[in-house]
C-alpha positions in Angstrom: 0.0 0.0 0.0 1.3 3.4 -0.9 1.3 6.0 2.0 0.9 9.6 1.0 3.2 11.4 3.5 2.3 14.8 2.0 -1.2 14.6 3.5 -2.7 14.4 6.9 -6.2 13.3 7.7 -8.7 16.0 6.8 -6.1 18.1 4.8 -6.7 19.4 1.4 -4.9 17.8 -1.6 -1.5 19.4 -2.1 -0.8 21.6 -5.1 0.3 19.9 -8.3 4.0 19.1 -8.1 4.4 19.0 -4.3 3.6 15.3 -3.9 6.4 14.3 -6.2 8.9 16.7 -4.7 8.7 19.3 -7.4 8.4 23.0 -6.6 5.1 24.5 -7.5 5.1 27.1 -10.3 4.3 30.6 -9.2 2.2 32.8 -11.3 3.6 36.3 -11.1 0.5 37.6 -12.8 -1.7 36.6 -9.9 0.6 38.3 -7.3 1.7 41.6 -8.7 4.8 43.1 -7.1 4.3 46.4 -5.2 6.0 49.3 -7.0 9.0 50.8 -5.4 8.4 53.8 -3.2 9.2 57.1 -4.9 12.0 59.0 -3.1 10.2 62.2 -4.0 7.1 61.2 -2.1 6.2 63.7 0.6 9.0 66.0 -0.5 7.8 69.6 -1.0 9.2 72.4 -3.1 8.1 75.9 -2.0 8.6 79.2 -3.9 8.4 82.2 -1.5 8.2 85.8 -2.8 9.2 88.9 -0.8 6.6 89.8 1.7 5.0 86.3 1.8 4.8 84.4 5.0 6.9 81.2 5.3 4.9 78.1 6.3 5.7 76.6 9.6 6.5 73.2 8.0 9.3 74.9 6.1 11.1 75.8 9.3 11.6 72.2 10.6 13.3 69.2 9.2 15.8 68.6 6.5 15.8 71.2 3.7 17.7 73.1 1.2 17.2 76.9 0.8 18.2 79.0 -2.2 17.8 82.7 -2.7 17.0 84.2 -6.1 16.9 87.8 -5.2 17.7 89.6 -1.9 19.0 88.2 1.3 17.2 85.7 3.5 18.2 86.0 7.2 17.4 83.0 9.4 18.2 82.0 13.0 19.6 78.5 13.4 21.0 77.3 16.7 21.1 80.8 18.1 23.2 82.1 15.1 22.0 84.6 12.5 22.8 83.3 9.0 22.4 85.5 5.8 21.7 83.5 2.6 22.2 85.4 -0.6 22.2 84.4 -4.3 25.8 83.1 -4.0 25.2 80.7 -1.1 22.7 78.1 0.0 21.7 76.6 3.4 21.5 72.8 3.8 19.9 71.7 7.1 19.6 68.1 8.4 16.7 66.5 10.1 15.8 67.4 13.7 16.9 71.0 13.4 14.7 74.0 13.5 15.3 77.4 12.0 13.2 80.6 12.1 13.0 83.8 10.1 14.7 86.8 11.5 11.8 89.0 10.2 8.8 87.7 12.0 8.0 84.8 9.7 7.9 86.8 6.5 10.5 86.6 3.8 12.4 89.7 2.6 13.8 87.7 -0.4 12.6 85.6 -3.3 13.7 82.1 -2.3 12.9 78.5 -2.9 12.8 75.8 -0.1 13.1 72.1 -0.9 11.8 70.2 2.2 13.0 66.6 2.0 10.5 63.9 2.8 11.2 60.7 4.7 11.7 58.7 1.5 14.3 61.3 0.2 16.2 61.1 3.5 16.1 57.3 3.4 17.7 57.4 0.0 20.4 59.7 1.3 21.1 57.3 4.2 21.4 54.5 1.7 24.4 56.2 0.1 26.5 55.4 3.2 27.7 57.1 6.3 29.7 60.4 6.4 31.7 59.0 9.3 31.3 56.1 11.6 27.9 56.4 13.1 27.0 59.6 11.2 24.3 58.9 8.6 24.4 60.6 5.2 21.4 62.8 6.0 23.1 64.5 9.0 24.2 67.7 7.2 26.3 70.3 9.0 24.2 73.5 9.6 26.4 75.9 7.7 26.3 78.1 4.6 27.8 76.8 1.4 28.8 78.5 -1.8 26.2 77.6 -4.4 27.5 75.5 -7.2 26.1 76.1 -10.7 25.1 72.4 -10.8 22.9 72.9 -7.7 21.2 75.9 -9.3 20.6 73.9 -12.6 19.1 70.9 -10.7 16.9 73.2 -8.7 15.6 75.0 -11.8 14.7 71.7 -13.3 12.8 70.7 -10.2 10.9 74.0 -10.2 9.9 73.5 -13.8 7.8 70.5 -12.8 5.2 72.6 -11.0 2.7 75.2 -12.5 4.1 78.6 -13.1 3.9 80.9 -10.1 3.0 78.1 -7.8 3.5 78.8 -4.1 3.9 75.2 -3.3 4.7 72.1 -5.3 4.2 68.7 -3.7 4.9 65.3 -5.0 1.7 63.3 -5.5 1.5 60.5 -3.0 0.5 58.0 -5.6 3.0 59.1 -8.3 4.1 56.3 -10.6 7.9 56.4 -10.2 8.4 54.4 -13.4 6.2 56.5 -15.6 7.5 59.1 -18.1 6.5 62.6 -17.3 6.5 65.0 -14.4 6.6 62.4 -11.6 9.5 60.4 -13.0 11.4 63.5 -14.0 11.0 65.1 -10.6 12.3 62.0 -8.9 15.3 61.7 -11.3 16.3 65.3 -10.6 15.8 64.9 -6.9 17.9 61.8 -6.9 20.8 63.6 -8.7 20.5 66.6 -6.3 20.7 64.4 -3.2 23.7 62.5 -4.6 25.5 65.9 -5.3 24.7 67.2 -1.8 25.9 64.0 -0.1 29.2 64.0 -2.1 29.7 67.7 -1.2 29.1 67.0 2.5 31.7 64.3 2.4 34.2 66.7 0.9 33.4 69.3 3.6 33.8 66.8 6.4 37.1 65.6 5.0 38.5 69.1 5.6 38.1 68.6 9.3 40.8 65.9 9.1 43.3 68.6 8.2 43.0 70.0 11.7 45.9 68.7 13.8 44.3 67.4 16.9 44.6 64.2 18.8 41.1 64.0 20.1 38.3 63.6 17.6 35.9 65.6 19.8 38.4 68.5 19.9 38.8 68.4 16.1 35.0 68.5 15.6 34.7 71.5 17.9 37.5 73.4 16.2 36.0 72.6 12.8 32.7 73.9 13.9 34.3 77.2 15.0 36.0 77.6 11.6 32.5 77.1 10.0 31.1 79.8 12.3 33.9 82.1 11.1 33.1 81.3 7.5 29.4 82.0 8.0 30.4 85.4 9.6 32.2 86.3 6.5 29.2 85.4 4.3 27.0 87.5 6.5 29.1 90.6 7.0 31.2 91.0 3.8 29.6 94.4 3.1 31.1 95.9 6.3 34.6 96.7 7.2 35.7 93.3 8.5 38.9 92.8 10.4 40.5 89.5 11.4 39.8 90.3 15.1 36.1 90.5 14.3 36.0 87.2 12.5 38.1 85.6 15.3 35.7 87.0 18.0 32.7 85.5 16.2 34.4 82.1 16.3 35.6 82.5 19.9 39.2 82.0 18.8 42.4 84.0 19.0 43.4 85.7 15.7 46.5 83.5 15.4 44.6 80.3 16.2 42.0 81.2 13.6 44.6 81.9 10.9 46.1 78.5 11.4 42.8 76.6 11.5 41.2 78.5 8.6 44.2 77.8 6.4 44.1 74.1 7.3 40.4 73.9 6.4 40.1 76.3 3.5 43.6 76.4 2.2 43.5 80.2 2.4 43.5 83.1 4.8 40.2 84.7 6.1 41.1 87.9 4.2 41.6 86.0 0.9 38.3 84.2 1.4 36.6 87.6 2.1 37.9 89.0 -1.1 36.7 86.0 -3.0 33.2 86.5 -1.6 33.2 90.2 -2.5 34.3 89.4 -6.0 31.5 86.8 -6.3 28.9 89.4 -5.3 30.4 92.1 -7.6 30.4 89.8 -10.7 26.8 88.6 -9.9 25.6 92.2 -9.8 27.5 93.1 -13.0 26.0 90.2 -14.9 22.4 90.3 -13.6 21.7 94.0 -12.8 22.2 97.4 -14.4 23.3 99.0 -11.1 26.0 101.6 -11.3 29.6 100.7 -10.5 29.5 102.9 -7.4 26.5 101.1 -6.1 28.0 97.7 -6.9 31.2 98.7 -5.0 29.2 99.5 -1.9 26.9 96.4 -2.1 29.8 94.0 -2.6 31.9 95.5 0.2 34.7 97.0 -1.8 33.5 100.5 -0.7 34.6 102.6 -3.7 34.6 102.3 -7.4 38.4 102.6 -7.6 38.8 99.8 -5.1 36.4 97.6 -7.1 38.3 98.4 -10.3 41.7 97.6 -8.8 40.6 94.2 -7.4 38.8 93.0 -10.6 41.7 94.2 -12.7 44.3 92.3 -10.6 42.2 89.1 -10.4 40.4 89.0 -13.8 42.4 91.4 -16.0 39.6 93.8 -16.6 37.5 96.4 -14.8 33.8 96.3 -14.0 32.5 98.0 -17.1 34.7 95.9 -19.4 33.4 92.7 -17.7 29.8 93.9 -18.0 30.3 94.8 -21.7 31.7 91.4 -22.7 29.4 89.0 -20.7 25.8 88.2 -21.2 23.3 86.5 -18.9 24.9 84.5 -16.1 28.3 84.1 -17.7 30.2 86.2 -15.2 28.3 84.9 -12.2 29.0 81.3 -13.3 32.6 82.1 -13.8 33.1 83.3 -10.2 30.9 80.6 -8.7 33.0 77.9 -10.4 36.3 79.6 -9.3 34.9 80.0 -5.7 33.7 76.4 -5.6 37.2 75.1 -6.5 38.3 75.8 -2.9 35.0 75.5 -1.1 32.5 72.7 -1.4 28.8 73.3 -2.2 
């Protein structure tokens, strides 16, 4: 008598192929696979015009802020940061910032708020350091690379013209052609760029000669505070003592640490920042050279001419006459980014 060991009393007959040891054939059509989660899901892109209020949900969580016109002043960790068209602010999760002007913007800016899926994608790219996930961005200003600006412009094109807020649809088909897939592709490229730039920034801390990692991190933080102070006060007469006081360092200690991190002196960095602002204003506005000299921190037209002539081989009017559109601005951003990551 043959004993069927695949069945117990009262059990249903086994699927075809199980009794003779063969694996049953699965029908993929009857059990469709769930589509992968879009990394753009729950990410939001906001465009804020001067005078508009900034939504509360744009002041918490991981985000990237870019200014198109004017200066956006925010308070982060008790520090006042000034974001202009040459810089951007990248903030990691768990941090909160507030407007220095009562919740209303004085600049035209865009805010990309990263959703949980976008942050998970950033973490999947590896750790910055042991135990530091790839979404834990240092809260500091960064010179704005042309690549970041181009990716941001492509993201903004996805939404309707003049939209105050663009949100990724929760049921977007990530594999489809069109807006949803394009938005995700651009967001994926932007996140990869930001993560790579953050790694480059953190690597600079290794140049600080310190035995204790905790001491190295604190000194690096103070150098970043000094750097942010330059970005926020370049229009004023700025002495080395002022920058050192903002970072709570002696002037000699700051000189050594700043050179180790940036490969340059604070004064040279300040001059590069002023040149960046001057070239942006030359390329994008019709302001007079006297006004540009004041707005960029050079003070006088003759000082502006001497600096541009020594660095670029031409004065302000000559540069304005031979460039169109964003050519001069892109030139200085690329030269500025050579020594400073995003």
